[in-house]
N, C-alpha and C positions, 0 to 999 in steps of 0.2 A: 347403471349403478356400479360401473367399474370404479374402484378396484374391488369392492365388496362382492359383486357378482360377476362371474365370467360365463361365457358361452358354455352350455352343457351342465351348469350347476343345477341341482335340484332344490327347489324352494318349498318348504312346508309351512303352511299358514293356518292359523285358527280362524274359522269363519266368523264373520262379524256377529252373527246371532248368538254365538257362544261366548263372546267377549263380555265379561262382567264389568270391566273397568273402561273408562273413556279412553279414547286415543290420546296419546301424549306427544309432545314435541320430541322429534328424534325417532319415533317409531317407524319401522319400515312396513309399508302396507302394499297389498295387492288391490288394484282399483280398475274399474272399467274406464277406458279412454272416453273423454267427453266428445271426441270426434267420431268414434266408431265403437259402439257398445260391445262388439265381438272381440275387440282388441284389449288385452290386459296390460296394465302398467305396474311396475314395481318401483315405488318411489318412497322417499323419506318425508314424514310430516314436518313441515317447516313451522307452520303456525295454524292454529285453529281459530277461526273467526265466526261471528254470528251468522254470516252469510255463506259460509262454506269452509273448505279445508284447503290450505296452500301446500302443494307438494313440490319437492325439489329432488332432482337426481344428484347423486354423488359426483358424477362426471359433468360438472357444470358447463364446460365448454361445448359438449355434444348432446346434452340431455334436452329432450322436449318435455317441459314440465309447466308448472303454473306461471312461469315467466312468459310462456307462449299462450297457454289456454286459460289462464286465470284460475280462480278458485273452483273447486269441484264440489258437487253436492255430497253430503254425507252418505246418501244411498248408493253412490258410485263406489264406495269402499266395500270390498268383499271380505277383507280380513287383515289380520296383523301377522307378519312373518315371525315364525317361532324358531325356525332353523334353516340354515343353508348348508347343503352337502356338496362339497366341491368334488368334481369328477377328476 
């Protein structure tokens, strides 16, 4: 997510179960990787489809995102980023 996030930054997110509004295009989310449920991703919502959510990284040349793994299921979204604290 460069340049928004840098190594060492602290990310504060609101858990999904506490979100009262739907995800929207452009939201930054924390999600479980579709490849490894123990690995977390921080990506931007590009589109919301009936079949899932399309995520994209801000660093498009190096990011592993929906261009590689396709749409993710809504249950993979853990929450929406509320604040980024730079170190």
